[in-house]
C-alpha positions as CSV (number, residue, x, y, z in Angstrom):
1,M,15.5,-27.9,0.5
2,K,18.3,-27.0,2.9
3,T,20.1,-23.7,2.6
4,S,23.4,-22.8,4.1
5,P,23.5,-20.1,6.9
6,L,25.6,-17.9,4.6
7,S,22.9,-17.9,1.9
8,K,20.2,-17.3,4.5
9,T,22.2,-14.3,5.8
10,F,22.6,-13.0,2.3
11,I,18.9,-13.4,1.5
12,Y,17.8,-11.7,4.8
13,G,20.3,-8.9,4.3
14,L,19.0,-8.3,0.8
15,L,15.4,-8.4,2.0
16,G,16.3,-6.0,4.8
17,I,17.9,-3.5,2.4
18,G,14.9,-3.8,0.1
19,S,12.5,-3.1,3.0
20,I,14.4,-0.1,4.1
21,L,14.4,1.2,0.5
22,M,10.6,0.7,0.3
23,L,10.1,2.6,3.6
24,L,12.2,5.6,2.7
25,P,9.5,7.4,0.7
26,F,7.0,7.0,3.5
27,V,9.5,8.3,6.1
28,W,10.3,11.2,3.7
29,M,6.5,12.0,3.4
30,I,6.0,12.1,7.1
31,S,9.1,14.2,7.7
32,T,8.1,16.7,5.0
33,S,4.6,17.0,6.4
34,L,6.1,18.2,9.7
35,K,8.4,20.8,8.1
36,S,7.9,24.5,7.6
37,G,7.7,25.8,4.0
38,N,11.3,27.0,4.0
39,E,12.6,23.6,5.2
40,V,10.8,21.8,2.5
41,M,12.6,23.8,-0.2
42,M,16.0,23.7,1.5
43,M,19.0,22.3,-0.5
44,P,20.5,19.9,0.4
45,P,17.3,18.3,1.8
46,V,16.9,18.0,5.5
47,W,15.5,14.7,6.8
48,I,14.6,15.7,10.3
49,P,12.8,19.1,10.7
50,E,14.2,21.6,13.2
51,T,10.8,22.2,14.7
52,F,7.9,19.8,14.2
53,R,4.9,21.6,12.8
54,F,1.8,19.6,13.6
55,D,-0.4,22.5,12.7
56,N,0.3,21.6,9.0
57,Y,-2.3,18.9,9.5
58,V,-4.8,21.3,10.9
59,E,-4.3,23.6,8.0
60,A,-4.7,20.8,5.5
61,F,-8.0,19.7,7.0
62,K,-9.3,23.3,7.0
63,K,-8.4,23.9,3.3
64,S,-9.5,20.5,1.8
65,P,-12.8,18.7,2.0
66,F,-11.4,15.4,3.4
67,A,-14.9,14.2,4.4
68,T,-15.9,14.4,0.7
69,Y,-12.8,12.6,-0.4
70,F,-13.4,9.9,2.3
71,L,-17.1,9.5,1.2
72,N,-16.0,9.1,-2.5
73,S,-13.4,6.5,-1.5
74,V,-16.1,4.6,0.5
75,I,-18.5,4.6,-2.4
76,V,-15.9,3.4,-4.9
77,M,-14.8,0.7,-2.4
78,V,-18.4,-0.6,-1.7
79,F,-19.4,-0.8,-5.4
80,S,-16.0,-2.4,-6.3
81,T,-16.4,-5.0,-3.6
82,L,-20.0,-5.8,-4.4
83,G,-19.2,-6.1,-8.1
84,E,-16.3,-8.5,-7.4
85,V,-18.3,-10.6,-5.0
86,I,-21.2,-11.0,-7.4
87,T,-18.8,-11.8,-10.3
88,T,-16.9,-14.4,-8.3
89,I,-20.1,-16.0,-7.0
90,L,-21.4,-16.4,-10.6
91,A,-18.0,-17.7,-11.8
92,A,-17.7,-20.2,-9.0
93,Y,-21.2,-21.5,-9.7
94,A,-20.4,-21.8,-13.4
95,F,-17.1,-23.6,-12.6
96,S,-18.9,-26.1,-10.3
97,K,-21.7,-27.0,-12.7
98,L,-20.1,-26.9,-16.2
99,N,-18.0,-29.7,-17.7
100,F,-15.1,-28.1,-19.4
101,W,-11.8,-29.4,-20.7
102,G,-9.2,-29.5,-18.0
103,R,-11.7,-29.5,-15.1
104,M,-10.3,-32.6,-13.5
105,F,-6.7,-31.4,-13.9
106,S,-7.2,-28.8,-11.2
107,L,-8.6,-31.4,-8.8
108,L,-5.3,-33.4,-9.0
109,Y,-3.4,-30.8,-6.9
């Protein structure tokens, strides 16, 4: 299917605007993490902090048990992945051995 250069430009423009809109919350999060407490509450909001405070990250790691959070995430990820792998292996075996209605339909594509 051929598309005109104008429609391609429109589609890429739309995708570009959409990607910028999707990235804005991430940029705001990073910007806010580098601000002082007063700059965070400032109205109207400031996108670029006056002074970059990287010590906010040090404080966050001191006040929260990130190692525990990371371990919890790893445990959930490992058991979720194992459960999915076991389930899909059993389902694949069943699909390969059982004769069910519509089985040959999927082989046509």
